[in-house]
N, C-alpha and C positions, 0 to 999 in steps of 0.2 A: 293370580298375584305372582306366581311363577313367569307371566311373561314382562311383566313390571320390573322385576328383579333383574330378568336377562337385559331388557333394555338400558336399567341402568349401570350394569355391567359392562356394556357396550360401549356407552356413551363414557363411564369411566377408564375403557381401554384407548380409545379415541384422544380423550385428554392427555391420558400419559404420554401417547405417543407423540401428540403436539408439543409438550414440554420437553421431550427427548430431543424433539426434532431443532426445538428452541435452544437448547444447552447444547447441540452439536455445533449450531449456527454460530452462537457466542465463542465457542471454544475455537472454531474456524477463524474466525474474526481476529481474535487474539493472536492466535498462533500466524496469520497473515501480517498483521503489522508488526509484531517482532522478528519476522523474515526479513521485512523491507528495511527494518531499522538495522540489522547484521549486514543487510547487501550495502545500504547506503556506508556504514562502517569500514567495510572491506574495499569500497571504491576510493574511500579518502586514504585508506592506507596502500592501496595501491599506486595512486597519485603521488603519494611522498616516497614509496620506493624508487617510483621511476625517476623522481628529481634527485634523489640519492643516488641512483645508480649513473646519473648525468654527472654529478659531482666525483664519484669515485671513479669514472671514467678520465675524468679530467688527472686527477691527482696521480693515476698509473701511467698516463701518457709522459706526465712530467718525469713521474721516476724512471720510467725506461729511459728518457732522454738521459737523465743524470746518471744511470747506472753505465750507459753506453761510453758517455764523456770518461767516466771513472777509469772504466777499462781500456780507455784509447790514452789516457794520461798515463797509466800504469805501463803499458806497452812501451810508450815512446821513453822514458826515464825509468827501465826498471832497477831496481837496487841490486839485485842478483838475481839467477837465474831461477833457483828455487821458488823466489819469491814472485817472479812473474808468471811461473807456471800456476802458483796457487792463484793468483790473482786472475789470470786468466778463467781458471777453471772456475772459480767462483761468480765470476762476472758472467760467464757462458749460462752459467746455472740460473743466475738472477734475471738475466735477460730473458731466457727460455720461458722460464713461470710467468715473468710479468707478461709477455706476450700472451700465452694461453690465457692467463686470467681475464688480458683485456677483450681476447676473444670472446670469452664466453660471456663476459659484459654486454656486448655488443649483440651478441645472438639474442641474449636476453630482453634488452630491448627492441628488438625487431619483430619479436616475438608477438602475436595477438594477445592482447591481454584484455579486450572486453568482457566485460562481466555480464553472463546472460541471466542470471535468477531474476535480476528485476525485470529485465523484458518479460521474463515468463509470467512474475506474479501480477505486473500491472499491463493490462490487454486493454486495447481499443475493443469498445461495445456502443453499437448503434442504440440510443437510448429509448429511441419512441418504439421501436419493436419488441424490446424487452419489457418496456413500460405497460404495452397494451397487453401482452402476455400477462404480466402480473397482475392488471387491472380485473382481468376476465377470471383468473384463480381466486382472488379475494372477493369479487362478487359472486361466486359459487358459495363461499363459506362464510358471507355476511350477508344474506340476500334481503335483510332489515334496513340496510343502507344504500340509498343511491350514490354510486360512484361514477364521478363524470368528468371525462378527459378532455379538457377545452382545446379546441383546435390551435396549434402551434403555428407562427409566422411560417413563410416558406424557408426563411434561411436556418430556422431551428429545427424543422422536419426531419431534415438528413444527420443532425447533429449525432456525432460520437464522442463518448467519454473514455478517458481513461482510468479504470477501476482494477484494483488490488483482486484478484480471483475472476476477472474477466466476467464473462457473461452470469456464472454461478454466483460470484460476490455481489453484483447488481440487484440479482432476483433477491437475494436475501435483504439486501438493504430494502429493498421496493418493497416487499411481502411485509416486513416488518414494520415499517411506517404507516402503509396502509391499514394493516390490520388494527394498529393502535389509534389511528385517526376514526375506524370505523366503531370501535368499542368503547369509547370515552374513557370515562373511569370504572368501567365495568358494571355500573350500574345503569348510568344514563348514557345511552347510546348514541351516536351521530347520525341523523338523518340524511345527511348530503355530504357528502364527500368531493372537492373540486382539486384538480390535478392543473397547475400551470406551468408551462415550459419557457423559459426565456434565454438568450443569449448575452454573456457580459463579454461582448469582444474586445475592450479595451483591456482586458486581463486573462482571455481566454479563458473563461469559464462558463459552464453551462449550468443553470438555475432551476430546480423543480421545488415548485412551492406545492405543498398538500394542506390545505384548508379544510377544516370541519365546522359543524355548528353544535358540537357537542357541549361537554360543561367547561372544556378548556385545561390549562395547567393549572395546579396550586402554587401559590406564591412560594412554598417551599419547594416545590420542583423546580422552579424559574430560578431559584436565589441558590442553587449549589449544581456541580458538575454532573453529569451523568454516571452512574454506575450501575454493577450488575447487580442483580437481586434486590433492586431497589424499588420494585411495582407496588401499584398502590391498589390495582383490580384483585378482586376477590379470587383465588385459587391461580394466579399467574405468578409467574417465576422473576418477570421484571428484567427479562433480557433483550428485548426487543430494539429498544433506542440504545441499548448498551452497544448491540451487535451491529446496528446501521452505521452508530457515530465510529467505531473502531474501524469498521471496513473504508469509510469516507476518510478519516484521516490518514490512513495507509496509502490510499491512493492520491494522497496529497489535498485531499479538497475538507470539508467541513460540513457540520450541522448547526443549525439554530432553529431554537423554539423561542415563540412568543404568544401571547396573547392578544389578538387585533382588536382594535375598540370595538368593533360591531358584535364581538362575541365568538364563542368557538377557540379553537386552536390553529396554528400556522406553525408548521415543522418546514424549513427550507433545507434543502441539502445542495450542496456546491462542491460540483466535480471538474478536474482540468480537461478542457475541450481537446480531443485527442487530434494530433496535427498528421497523423499517418494518412 
Protein backbone atom coordinates (compact mmCIF):
# COMPACT_ATOMS: atom_id res chain seq x y z
CA UNK A 1 0.00 0.00 0.00
CA UNK A 2 2.88 2.34 0.80
CA UNK A 3 4.29 1.72 -2.66
CA UNK A 4 0.99 2.71 -4.26
CA UNK A 5 0.92 5.95 -2.23
CA UNK A 6 4.46 6.78 -3.31
CA UNK A 7 3.57 6.14 -6.95
CA UNK A 8 0.55 8.44 -6.69
CA UNK A 9 2.64 11.14 -5.00
CA UNK A 10 5.26 10.98 -7.74
CA UNK A 11 2.58 11.16 -10.41
CA UNK A 12 1.12 14.17 -8.63
CA UNK A 13 4.53 15.83 -8.54
CA UNK A 14 5.02 15.27 -12.27
CA UNK A 15 1.57 16.66 -12.99
CA UNK A 16 2.31 19.72 -10.85
CA UNK A 17 5.63 20.30 -12.63
CA UNK A 18 3.86 20.07 -15.99
CA UNK A 19 1.24 22.58 -14.87
CA UNK A 20 3.89 25.01 -13.63
CA UNK A 21 5.77 24.69 -16.94
CA UNK A 22 2.56 25.35 -18.86
CA UNK A 23 1.83 28.44 -16.78
CA UNK A 24 5.37 29.72 -17.31
CA UNK A 25 5.03 29.21 -21.08
CA UNK A 26 1.72 31.09 -21.14
CA UNK A 27 3.21 33.97 -19.16
CA UNK A 28 6.24 34.15 -21.45
CA UNK A 29 3.99 34.16 -24.52
CA UNK A 30 1.97 37.04 -23.11
CA UNK A 31 5.11 39.01 -22.22
CA UNK A 32 6.63 38.42 -25.67
CA UNK A 33 3.52 39.70 -27.42
CA UNK A 34 3.39 42.78 -25.18
CA UNK A 35 7.06 43.49 -25.91
CA UNK A 36 6.52 43.27 -29.66
CA UNK A 37 3.64 45.72 -29.40
CA UNK A 38 5.79 48.14 -27.38
CA UNK A 39 8.57 47.92 -29.96
CA UNK A 40 6.10 48.60 -32.77
CA UNK A 41 4.83 51.69 -30.92
CA UNK A 42 8.42 52.82 -30.35
CA UNK A 43 9.25 52.40 -34.04
CA UNK A 44 6.24 54.53 -34.97
CA UNK A 45 7.33 57.21 -32.50
CA UNK A 46 10.87 57.26 -33.92
CA UNK A 47 9.51 57.65 -37.46
CA UNK A 48 7.37 60.56 -36.33
CA UNK A 49 10.31 62.20 -34.54
CA UNK A 50 12.46 61.84 -37.64
CA UNK A 51 9.80 63.62 -39.69
CA UNK A 52 9.46 66.36 -37.09
CA UNK A 53 13.23 66.73 -36.94
CA UNK A 54 13.26 67.36 -40.69
CA UNK A 55 10.56 70.00 -40.35
CA UNK A 56 12.31 71.70 -37.42
CA UNK A 57 15.55 71.73 -39.38
CA UNK A 58 13.85 73.59 -42.23
CA UNK A 59 12.31 76.09 -39.83
CA UNK A 60 15.65 76.73 -38.14
CA UNK A 61 17.37 77.26 -41.48
CA UNK A 62 14.77 79.89 -42.35
CA UNK A 63 15.09 81.53 -38.93
CA UNK A 64 18.86 81.58 -39.25
CA UNK A 65 18.67 83.34 -42.62
CA UNK A 66 16.07 85.82 -41.34
CA UNK A 67 18.18 86.65 -38.30
CA UNK A 68 21.27 87.23 -40.42
CA UNK A 69 19.33 89.53 -42.76
CA UNK A 70 17.93 91.43 -39.80
CA UNK A 71 21.42 91.86 -38.41
CA UNK A 72 22.75 93.10 -41.77
CA UNK A 73 19.90 95.61 -42.11
CA UNK A 74 20.56 96.95 -38.63
CA UNK A 75 24.23 97.48 -39.39
CA UNK A 76 23.50 99.17 -42.70
CA UNK A 77 21.16 101.80 -41.27
CA UNK A 78 21.92 102.30 -37.54
CA UNK A 79 19.82 104.63 -35.47
CA UNK A 80 22.58 105.27 -32.93
CA UNK A 81 25.89 103.82 -31.86
CA UNK A 82 24.39 102.21 -28.75
CA UNK A 83 21.49 100.75 -30.73
CA UNK A 84 23.88 99.29 -33.25
CA UNK A 85 26.00 97.67 -30.54
CA UNK A 86 22.99 96.14 -28.85
CA UNK A 87 21.60 94.93 -32.15
CA UNK A 88 24.90 93.38 -33.09
CA UNK A 89 25.30 91.58 -29.74
CA UNK A 90 21.75 90.23 -29.85
CA UNK A 91 22.05 89.12 -33.44
CA UNK A 92 25.41 87.43 -32.85
CA UNK A 93 24.00 85.52 -29.93
CA UNK A 94 20.90 84.45 -31.85
CA UNK A 95 22.91 83.32 -34.86
CA UNK A 96 25.29 81.33 -32.67
CA UNK A 97 22.45 79.63 -30.76
CA UNK A 98 20.58 78.75 -33.94
CA UNK A 99 23.73 77.37 -35.56
CA UNK A 100 24.44 75.14 -32.56
CA UNK A 101 20.84 73.91 -32.38
CA UNK A 102 20.78 73.19 -36.10
CA UNK A 103 24.03 71.22 -35.79
CA UNK A 104 22.60 69.12 -32.94
CA UNK A 105 19.53 68.23 -34.99
CA UNK A 106 21.61 67.26 -38.03
CA UNK A 107 23.87 65.05 -35.90
CA UNK A 108 20.82 63.40 -34.33
CA UNK A 109 19.31 62.67 -37.74
CA UNK A 110 22.55 61.11 -38.97
CA UNK A 111 22.85 58.84 -35.92
CA UNK A 112 21.86 55.19 -36.25
CA UNK A 113 18.39 54.93 -34.75
CA UNK A 114 17.68 51.35 -35.79
CA UNK A 115 15.46 49.59 -33.26
CA UNK A 116 17.12 46.39 -32.16
CA UNK A 117 14.55 44.88 -29.73
CA UNK A 118 12.18 43.64 -32.45
CA UNK A 119 15.02 41.85 -34.24
CA UNK A 120 15.97 40.25 -30.95
CA UNK A 121 12.43 39.12 -30.19
CA UNK A 122 11.44 37.78 -33.62
CA UNK A 123 14.11 35.52 -35.06
CA UNK A 124 14.34 33.12 -38.02
CA UNK A 125 14.00 29.42 -37.17
CA UNK A 126 14.32 26.29 -39.30
CA UNK A 127 10.82 24.83 -39.01
CA UNK A 128 11.41 21.19 -39.95
CA UNK A 129 14.31 20.67 -37.55
CA UNK A 130 12.43 22.10 -34.57
CA UNK A 131 9.25 20.26 -35.55
CA UNK A 132 11.08 16.92 -35.69
CA UNK A 133 12.52 17.49 -32.22
CA UNK A 134 9.11 18.39 -30.79
CA UNK A 135 7.45 15.36 -32.40
CA UNK A 136 9.96 13.04 -30.71
CA UNK A 137 9.41 14.76 -27.37
CA UNK A 138 5.62 14.45 -27.51
CA UNK A 139 5.83 10.85 -28.76
CA UNK A 140 7.76 9.99 -25.61
CA UNK A 141 5.16 11.59 -23.34
CA UNK A 142 2.12 10.36 -25.31
CA UNK A 143 3.02 6.82 -26.42
CA UNK A 144 -0.59 5.73 -26.98
CA UNK A 145 -0.93 8.13 -29.96
CA UNK A 146 0.75 7.63 -33.34
CA UNK A 147 2.23 10.96 -34.48
CA UNK A 148 3.03 11.05 -38.19
CA UNK A 149 5.02 13.83 -39.85
CA UNK A 150 4.13 13.73 -43.54
CA UNK A 151 7.01 14.18 -45.98
CA UNK A 152 7.11 17.85 -46.98
CA UNK A 153 7.73 19.08 -50.51
CA UNK A 154 11.34 19.85 -51.38
CA UNK A 155 10.81 23.63 -51.40
CA UNK A 156 9.21 23.46 -47.95
CA UNK A 157 11.72 21.16 -46.24
CA UNK A 158 14.25 23.98 -45.82
CA UNK A 159 11.65 26.62 -44.91
CA UNK A 160 12.54 29.08 -42.18
CA UNK A 161 9.93 30.99 -40.24
CA UNK A 162 10.04 34.17 -38.18
CA UNK A 163 8.99 33.42 -34.62
CA UNK A 164 8.75 35.51 -31.50
CA UNK A 165 11.13 33.94 -29.00
CA UNK A 166 13.07 32.12 -31.74
CA UNK A 167 13.55 28.38 -31.30
CA UNK A 168 12.24 28.39 -27.73
CA UNK A 169 9.06 30.16 -28.80
CA UNK A 170 8.42 27.76 -31.68
CA UNK A 171 9.04 24.74 -29.45
CA UNK A 172 6.43 25.95 -26.97
CA UNK A 173 3.90 26.42 -29.74
CA UNK A 174 4.48 23.00 -31.30
CA UNK A 175 4.61 21.02 -28.05
CA UNK A 176 1.38 22.64 -26.86
CA UNK A 177 -0.44 21.96 -30.15
CA UNK A 178 0.81 18.38 -30.44
CA UNK A 179 -0.06 17.53 -26.84
CA UNK A 180 -3.55 19.00 -27.29
CA UNK A 181 -4.09 16.96 -30.45
CA UNK A 182 -3.01 13.74 -28.71
CA UNK A 183 -5.10 14.26 -25.58
CA UNK A 184 -8.39 15.11 -27.28
CA UNK A 185 -10.92 16.13 -24.65
CA UNK A 186 -8.99 14.39 -21.88
CA UNK A 187 -11.25 11.35 -21.85
CA UNK A 188 -11.07 10.25 -25.46
CA UNK A 189 -7.53 10.50 -26.83
CA UNK A 190 -6.60 10.58 -30.50
CA UNK A 191 -5.14 7.40 -31.94
CA UNK A 192 -3.40 9.19 -34.79
CA UNK A 193 -2.08 12.72 -35.32
CA UNK A 194 -0.82 13.93 -38.70
CA UNK A 195 1.33 16.96 -39.46
CA UNK A 196 1.53 18.59 -42.86
CA UNK A 197 3.72 21.57 -43.85
CA UNK A 198 2.93 23.74 -46.87
CA UNK A 199 4.14 27.04 -48.28
CA UNK A 200 1.86 29.91 -49.30
CA UNK A 201 4.40 31.58 -51.57
CA UNK A 202 2.05 34.33 -52.73
CA UNK A 203 1.94 35.78 -49.22
CA UNK A 204 5.28 34.48 -47.86
CA UNK A 205 3.60 32.35 -45.20
CA UNK A 206 4.39 28.82 -44.01
CA UNK A 207 1.39 26.75 -42.88
CA UNK A 208 1.51 23.80 -40.49
CA UNK A 209 -1.64 21.68 -40.20
CA UNK A 210 -2.05 19.39 -37.19
CA UNK A 211 -5.02 17.05 -37.60
CA UNK A 212 -6.21 14.20 -35.39
CA UNK A 213 -8.93 11.57 -35.18
CA UNK A 214 -10.04 12.55 -31.69
CA UNK A 215 -13.43 13.94 -30.61
CA UNK A 216 -12.82 17.37 -32.16
CA UNK A 217 -13.67 20.80 -30.76
CA UNK A 218 -17.06 21.53 -29.27
CA UNK A 219 -19.33 24.13 -30.90
CA UNK A 220 -18.83 26.30 -27.84
CA UNK A 221 -15.05 26.21 -28.23
CA UNK A 222 -15.20 27.10 -31.92
CA UNK A 223 -17.71 29.88 -31.29
CA UNK A 224 -15.53 31.97 -29.00
CA UNK A 225 -11.94 33.27 -28.96
CA UNK A 226 -9.15 31.36 -27.26
CA UNK A 227 -8.68 32.50 -23.67
CA UNK A 228 -6.47 31.42 -20.83
CA UNK A 229 -7.73 29.00 -18.14
CA UNK A 230 -10.55 27.84 -20.41
CA UNK A 231 -9.63 24.17 -20.71
CA UNK A 232 -12.10 21.31 -20.95
CA UNK A 233 -9.78 18.46 -19.96
CA UNK A 234 -10.00 17.16 -16.39
CA UNK A 235 -7.13 18.54 -14.31
CA UNK A 236 -5.81 20.77 -17.15
CA UNK A 237 -5.24 24.50 -16.82
CA UNK A 238 -6.28 25.39 -20.35
CA UNK A 239 -3.16 27.35 -21.33
CA UNK A 240 -1.81 25.30 -24.27
CA UNK A 241 -3.83 26.80 -27.12
CA UNK A 242 -3.63 30.21 -25.47
CA UNK A 243 0.18 30.03 -25.41
CA UNK A 244 0.36 28.91 -29.03
CA UNK A 245 -1.97 31.64 -30.29
CA UNK A 246 -0.24 34.44 -28.38
CA UNK A 247 3.17 33.47 -29.75
CA UNK A 248 1.74 33.09 -33.27
CA UNK A 249 0.16 36.55 -33.11
CA UNK A 250 3.30 38.12 -31.66
CA UNK A 251 5.21 36.62 -34.60
CA UNK A 252 2.87 38.21 -37.12
CA UNK A 253 1.05 34.93 -37.76
CA UNK A 254 -2.23 33.34 -36.71
CA UNK A 255 -3.91 30.17 -35.48
CA UNK A 256 -7.08 28.59 -36.87
CA UNK A 257 -9.25 25.80 -35.40
CA UNK A 258 -11.82 23.66 -37.17
CA UNK A 259 -13.50 20.26 -37.26
CA UNK A 260 -12.97 18.59 -40.66
CA UNK A 261 -15.92 16.86 -42.29
CA UNK A 262 -14.26 13.47 -41.79
CA UNK A 263 -14.16 13.94 -38.01
CA UNK A 264 -11.51 14.87 -35.49
CA UNK A 265 -9.93 18.28 -35.16
CA UNK A 266 -7.50 20.36 -37.17
CA UNK A 267 -5.38 23.27 -36.01
CA UNK A 268 -3.57 25.34 -38.64
CA UNK A 269 -0.60 27.43 -37.63
CA UNK A 270 0.42 30.23 -40.01
CA UNK A 271 3.83 31.87 -39.56
CA UNK A 272 5.67 34.43 -41.71
CA UNK A 273 8.35 32.88 -43.90
CA UNK A 274 11.79 34.25 -43.01
CA UNK A 275 13.48 35.94 -45.95
CA UNK A 276 16.85 36.17 -44.20
